[in-house]
N, C-alpha and C positions, 0 to 999 in steps of 0.2 A: 692376438687377443685371445684369452682363454675362454672356454665354453661358459664358465660361471660368470665372467665379466659380460659376455654377450647377452646372457639371460637376464642379468641385472639391468643392463641398458634397455633391453626390450620391455622389461616390466615397468621401468621408469617412463618410457615413451607411452606405454599403454595405460598408465595410471589414470590420467584424466578421463579416458574413455570408460573406465570401469569404476568411476567414483561412486561411493556408496550413498544412495539417496534415502536409505532407511533412517527413520527418526531414532535419535538417542534419547536417553532420559533427560540429559541436559537441554536438548532441543525443546522438549515438552515444557520443562520448567521455565526456560527463557521465553518461550511463546506466551506462557501464562503471565509472566512478569511484564513483558512488553504490552500485552493486551490490557492489563490493569492500568499500567502507566498511561497508555494512549487513551484509555477510557476516561481517565481523569482530565487529560488534555481536551478530549471532546467536550466534557462537562464545562470546562472553562470557555471553550470556543462557542458553546451554545449561546453565551451572552454576547461575546465580542463579535463572532461571526454572524450571529443572528441579527445584530444591529447593523452590521455592514451589509448583509444581504438585503435587509429592508430598505436601507438608504440607496443602494445601487439599483434595486428594482424600482424604487420610486422615480429615480432619475431616468431609467430606460427599462421598461418591462422586459424581464428575461436576463438582464445584466447582473441580477443578484447572484447568479451562478459563479461569479468571480470569487465569492467568499467561501465556496464549498470545499475547496481543495484540502483544507486541514482535516475535514471529516473523512477524507479518503486516504490519509497518510498511513493508517495502520497496515493496510495490505502491502504498501511499498516497503515500509520498514521491516515487516515480518519476512518478506521475501528476500530482502537484501541481507538480513542478518542470518537467518536459518538456512536458506538456500536449499530447501527440500520441498517436494510436492505437498501442497496443502498449507504451507506456512503463511502465505499472504492471506488466504481465506480465514484461517484459524485466528490470527492476530486481529484482523479487522472485525471478525465476529465477536471475539471476546471483548474488544474495546466497545463495540456497540451495546453488548449486554450490560457492561459496567455503566455506560452512559445512561441506559434505560433504568437500571436499578437505583442509581443515585437520584434520578428524577429529571425529566425534561418534558416538554410539551407534546412530543411526538409518540411517547409510549412504545407499544410493541412494534410499531412501524420502524423504529430505530433498528431493531434486530433484523427485520426483513431487509432494510436498506443495507445494513452491514454485510449481510449474507451476499446480496447481489453485487455490492461494490467490491467485496473481497474476491468474488469469482472473477470480476472484470480485471482486477490486478493480477490474480493468479494466472489467467489466460496468457498474459504477456510473458511471464516467466516461463510458462510451459512452452510457448512458441520458440523460445530461445533454449529449450531443453535444460533449463536450470543450470546453464553454463556461463551466462554473461550477466554481470551485475554492475556495470558502469552507470554513469550518470544518464546516458541516453536510454538505456533499458529502464532505469528508474523513472525517467520522465514518461516513457511509453506506458509503464505500468500505471502511473497516475492517470494517464489519458484513458487507459482501459477501464479503470475504476469509474472515471467520469462518464464515459459513454454508457457503462452499465447503469449508473445512477440515472442518466437521462432516459434510458429505455424504461427503467422501473417506474419513474415518476410520470412517464407518458401514459401509463395504464393503471397505476395504483391509486387508491383513495377515492374519496367521495367527489373530488374535483380533479380528475386526471388531466394531464397537460394536453392530451389530444383534443380536448374540448376548446383549447385556446388557439390563437392564430398561428399560422405558419411562421410569420415574422417573429412572434414570441419564442417559438420552439427553436428557430434557427439561431436567434441571439443567445438563448439559454444554452444551447449545445456548444456554441462557440466559447461562451464564458466559462462553461464547465471544463472544456478541453484545456483552455489556457490555465485555469486554476489548478486542474489536475496535474498538468505537466510541471507547473512551477511550485505551487504550495505543497502538493503531495509528492511529486517526483523529485525535483531539485532540492527542496528543503528536506525531504526525507533522506535523500542521499547524503546531504551535508550533516544531518543529525547522526546518522550511522557512522560517518567518518569521525565526527567529534567524539562519539561514544567509544569507538574503537581505539582512538588515540589515548584514552585513559587506561587502557588495558582490560576493560570490563569484558571485552569480546575475545579474549586470548584463546578461548577454546573453539573459536569459529574462524572460518577463512577470512571473513571481513576484518577481523582483528589482526590476523597474521599478515594480510596484505598491507595494512597501514604501517605495521612495524618494519616490514621489508623496505618500505619507501623512505623511512627515516634514516 
């Protein structure tokens, strides 16, 4: 084997370890587009999810958390598509800002929630060093966002959840975790796969992976 061939093989082997995590212009543009699109999704879910939350909470106090997952999906989708540090946080935060600007009953607290939830999702991608983006990591990212939301609501607002019973908070945490794993994580992963199959993500690893499977 020639020296040049050996060097080429070594570079190929090392490529994943030296993957560029710096943001490109296309990453910034897509993060903004995803944030706006998911913000519109949040706006629609404010009605559907809000009604579901109220009905579930009336059935069992705390169980309303089962409807929250869609509001956590921005961080999961951002992380899965862009795969760079900060992507989950940025997309979830932009989506929250859009939801607030369109108008909802929560006002500025929407942005604060988006910030915290985005950080929760971001932490999971960071724990995997931005190298794994399968359905399990997506589900865990949704759980990270859910736990972050639970902590935030435990202490924020005029009626924080720490004033409520241990039973309520335990049920609410469990419902949030399930909803985060399924509605944010699994649904988010499926949506990214569907989007990638259209060719819209051809400049991203998520799009190239789907094409290679076909």
